[in-house]
C-alpha positions in Angstrom: 0.0 0.0 0.0 2.0 3.0 -1.2 1.1 6.6 -1.8 3.2 9.8 -1.7 2.6 10.4 2.1 3.6 6.8 3.1 6.6 7.0 0.7 7.8 10.2 2.3 7.5 8.7 5.8 9.4 5.6 4.9 12.0 7.4 2.8 12.8 10.2 5.4 16.3 10.0 6.9 18.2 12.4 9.2 20.3 14.6 7.0 23.4 16.3 8.4 24.9 17.6 5.1 23.1 20.4 3.2 23.8 22.3 0.0 24.2 26.0 0.4 20.9 26.7 -1.3 18.4 29.1 0.4 14.8 27.9 0.6 12.2 30.0 -1.0 9.6 31.9 1.0 6.9 29.8 -0.5 8.7 26.6 0.7 9.1 28.0 4.2 5.5 29.0 4.3 4.4 25.6 3.1 6.4 24.0 5.9 5.0 26.4 8.5 1.5 25.6 7.3 2.2 21.9 7.7 3.3 22.6 11.3 0.2 24.7 11.9 -2.0 21.9 10.7 -0.5 19.2 13.0 -2.9 17.7 15.4 -2.8 18.9 19.0 -4.4 17.7 22.2 -7.9 19.1 22.5 -7.1 21.3 19.5 -5.1 23.5 21.8 -2.7 24.6 19.1 0.0 25.6 21.6 3.0 25.6 19.3 4.6 28.8 18.2 7.0 28.1 15.3 9.7 30.4 14.0 12.1 29.8 11.2 15.5 31.4 11.0 17.0 31.6 7.5 19.4 34.5 8.0 23.0 33.1 7.9 24.3 35.6 10.3 21.6 34.8 12.9 22.3 31.0 12.4 26.0 31.6 13.0 25.2 33.7 16.1 23.0 31.0 17.5 25.8 28.5 16.9 28.3 30.7 18.7 25.9 31.2 21.6 25.3 27.5 21.8 29.0 26.7 22.0 29.6 29.5 24.5 26.9 27.8 26.7 28.0 24.2 26.5 31.7 24.6 25.9 33.8 23.6 22.9 34.8 20.0 22.9 31.5 18.9 24.5 30.1 15.9 22.5 26.8 17.7 22.2 25.4 16.0 19.1 26.3 13.8 16.1 29.0 15.4 13.9 29.5 18.2 16.4 33.1 18.2 15.5 32.4 19.3 11.9 28.8 20.8 11.9 27.3 23.8 13.6 24.4 23.1 15.9 22.0 23.8 13.0 23.8 21.2 10.9 24.7 23.7 8.2 21.1 23.8 6.9 19.8 27.0 5.3 16.7 27.1 7.6 16.2 26.2 11.3 12.6 25.8 12.6 12.2 26.4 16.4 9.2 25.2 18.3 8.1 26.8 21.6 5.0 26.2 23.7 3.5 27.8 26.8 4.4 24.8 29.0 6.6 21.7 28.6 4.8 20.0 25.7 6.7 17.3 24.0 3.6 15.6 22.4 2.2 18.6 20.6 5.6 20.0 19.6 6.7 16.5 18.4 3.6 16.3 16.2 4.4 19.7 14.6 8.1 18.7 14.2 7.1 15.4 12.5 4.8 17.3 10.1 7.7 19.6 9.1 10.1 16.7 8.6 7.7 14.6 6.5 6.6 17.6 4.5 10.2 18.5 3.8 10.8 14.9 2.6 7.7 15.2 0.4 9.2 18.4 -1.1 12.5 16.6 -1.8 14.3 18.3 1.1 16.2 16.9 4.0 15.7 17.5 7.7 17.3 16.9 11.1 15.3 17.1 14.3 17.6 18.7 16.9 17.1 18.7 20.7 20.7 19.7 21.6 20.1 23.4 20.9 17.8 23.3 23.9 20.9 23.4 26.1 21.1 27.1 25.1 17.4 27.9 24.4 16.1 26.5 27.7 18.8 28.4 29.7 18.9 32.0 30.8 21.3 32.7 27.9 18.5 31.6 25.5 16.2 34.4 26.6 17.7 36.8 24.1 16.6 34.4 21.3 12.9 34.8 22.4 13.2 38.5 21.8 15.0 38.1 18.5 12.4 35.7 17.1 9.4 37.2 18.8 8.4 34.5 21.2 6.4 35.3 24.4 8.9 35.4 27.3 7.2 32.7 29.4 7.2 30.2 26.6 9.4 27.1 26.7 11.7 25.8 23.9 10.8 22.3 22.8 12.6 21.2 19.6 14.3 22.4 16.5 14.3 21.1 12.9 17.0 21.9 10.4 15.7 21.8 6.8 17.4 22.2 3.4 18.5 20.7 0.2 20.2 17.3 0.8 23.9 16.9 0.2 24.0 13.3 1.3 21.9 10.2 0.9 22.4 8.1 4.1 21.4 4.4 4.1 18.4 3.5 6.3 19.3 2.4 9.8 18.2 -0.9 11.1 14.7 -1.0 12.6 13.3 -3.2 15.4 10.1 -4.8 13.9 9.6 -7.0 16.9 8.6 -3.8 18.8 5.6 -3.3 16.5 2.8 -5.9 16.6 -0.9 -6.3 15.8 -2.8 -7.6 18.8 -5.7 -9.9 18.0 -8.0 -12.1 20.1 -7.4 -15.8 19.5 
């Protein structure tokens, strides 16, 4: 049973190498719309999503991140060669009024799957939370216009893929249909 949505879900891989190609405003708006239409508990729609595409701001975020965690800290995969935003031309940041991993995770997944459907790559990033959840991250709420009492949840790097990693092994034994005998 294949269709374009299922194909995008099954094809999606974490991408940590991106071409230096900016994403169009239309593409960014499409991905934001996909995040906006993610389901949420009781239709609460708590997520505030911002996308940073300015290279100088992305570099500043990376500098602030490393100033917070310390150079040499094994903070994320490929941290020895990649900035915290993985070199992608766009970084989506999701904030909510309270700690809300479920609703922010649904929005993040919509962005990641939609990106794959558009032929783009994505990397879901939690490590930047070391900065954005700390006092030093408060300045970023002002920069990207997030209410000061909101909490950072997750980030998603998106851009044109510059790698095609093989799928990683899955654990099918963890996924079963339960039927009465």
